[in-house]
N, C-alpha and C positions, 0 to 999 in steps of 0.2 A: 214192651210186651210184643212178642212176635205175633204177626197176623197171618192168617191163611187166606190168601187172595182169592182162592177158588170158592170157599164157603163164606168168606167175610167174617169168620169167627176167629177168636184168639186161640192160639195153640195151648195145649195143656189144660184146657178147661174140661170139666168144671172144677171149681174150687168149693170149699165148704166153710161156712161160718159155724164155729163151735161155740156154744154158750151153755150155761146151766139153765135148766127149765124155768126156775124162778124168775130170772131176768128176761129170758127170751119171750116167754108166753104171757107175762103180765103186761096188759096194755098200758098201764100207768108207768111202767118202767122201761118199756121197749117201744118207743114211738115209731120205730122203723119197721115194725112187724108187717105192715101192709105193703112194704116195698121189696119183699123177699123174692117174689116170683115174677117171671116174665108175663104171665096172664094179667097181672095188675096193670102193666104198661100197655100191653097189646090189646087185651079184650075188655079192659075196665073191670076186671074181676074184683069182687067184694070179699076181702079176707074176713074170716069168721073172728068173732070177738076174742076168744081164747085159743084160737088156732086149732080147734078140735077137728074141723073138716080137713084142714091141711095135713094134720097128722094122719088121719084116716086115708087120705090120698097118697101118703108116702112122701109128701113134699118136705115134711119135717120128720126126722128120725129121732126117736126118744129112747133113751136107755138109762138104766140105773148105774151102769159101769162104763168106763171109757173103753175097756177091752171089747165089750159087746158092741158099743157104738161104732168102733173102728172097723168092724167086719163088713157091713153093707156098703159103705162108700169106699172100702179098701184103703184105709189110712193107717198103715202099719206103725207110723211114728207118733200117732196121736197121744198115747199114754205118756211117752217121754216128753213130748212138747208141752202138754198140760202140766206135768210135774215141774218143768222149768218155769213155766208161766206162774204157777202158784208159789214157787220159791221166790220169784221176783216180787210178787205181790206182798209176801211176808216181809221181805227186805225193805219195802216201801220205797224202792229205788229201781228204776229201769235203766240199767247201764247199757243194754243192747240198743234200745230205740229212743231213750231219753224221754219217755212219757212222764207226765206229771203224776204224782202219787195219788191224786184223786181220780185218776183214770185206770187204776190197777185193782179192779175187783177180782178176788180169787174165784176160780170155777169149782163149784161143789155140785155133786149129783142131786137129782137125775140130770142127765146131759142131753143136749139137742144138737143135731147137725142139720144145716139147711144148705142144699146145693145152690150155688150161685155162679154167675158168669161174670167175668171181668168187665168192668165198665168204669171209666175214669173221666171226669170232667172237672174235678176239684183237687187242688194240690195242697191246700193248707200250708202255704209258704212256698218258697223257692226264691227266684231272683226278684230284684226290684226293677220297675220300669217307670218311664215318665209318661206324660200325657200323649205322646206320639207312639206309644207302645215300644219304644226303644229300651232295651235292657241297659241298665246303668251300672257303672262300677261303684266301688266303695266310696268314691269321692263325688258321686252323682253325675259323672260324665257318661254320655251315651257310648256304648261299645258298637263301633261301626258294623252295620249289616246284621245285627242281632236284635230280633224282635220277639216280644212275648204276646202270643195270642191266647185267648181264653182267660181263665181265672188264675190268679197268682197269689192266693192267700187272702186277698181282700182285707177286711178289717178283723177277721176272725183269728183267734189264737189256736188253742188245741181242740176247740169244739166248733161245730158248724151247725147253722140252722138251715134246714132243708130248703132248697130252691132259691136261696137268697143271692146266689151268684150268677143266675142265668143271664141277667142283663149285662153284667161285667164280661162274661164269657163271649156273648154275642157282639157287644160293642167293641171290645178290644181285639177280637178276631178280625172285625172289619177294618179297624184303624191300622192294625199291624199289616194286613194285606195291602191296604191303600198306600201306607208309608213305604213298605218294601218295594212295591211296584214303582212308586214315584222315584225312589232313590236308585233303582236298578237302571234307570235311564241316564243317570248322571255320569 
C-alpha cells in the first residue's frame, strides 16, 4: 500500500465496505459494526445498536439498488462487481481468491456502503517463521537475513477473532528487530 509521507495516510483512500443491510446492521450477524469508524478508536464513540444514528450522520449509506448506492461514493464499477460476486456465491466456489464456500454469502438489497480507511496488522497466513522470527523455507531452514515481524497467520485459518494477535504482533516485532540487529553485526 502506497503511503503519503506528508499526511501519513494511504493513497487512494477511502475505500468502501459494501454489504447487504440485513447482515451489516444486524448486531447478532455483524460483530464488527462497532469498528467501522475512526471515532470508535479515537474518541471512544459508542456505535448505536442498529446503526440508526450512523445512517443519519451519513457514515453508512443505505439504498435499495446498487445503481443508487454507487452514486454518492462514486463507485462506477459497483454493480458489475457485485454481479460477479453473487455469481461466485451461486457457484459455491471462489476461483479468484480461493475463499471457502461458507464465506460466500450473496449480497441482496437493500445495500449499505461504509467508508473505511486502509489499516492492516493481520495477514491470515503468509510465510512461516521460527522462534527467532527468521522466515523459514519449505524444509524448515532459516532464510538468511529475512525476518517476519508482526502477525503471520497465527493459529487462525480463514476466520479471525478480534484482537487475539496483538501479543504476537508486538512480541515478534521485538524479536525480529533484536535478531536482525544482532545478525547485522556478524
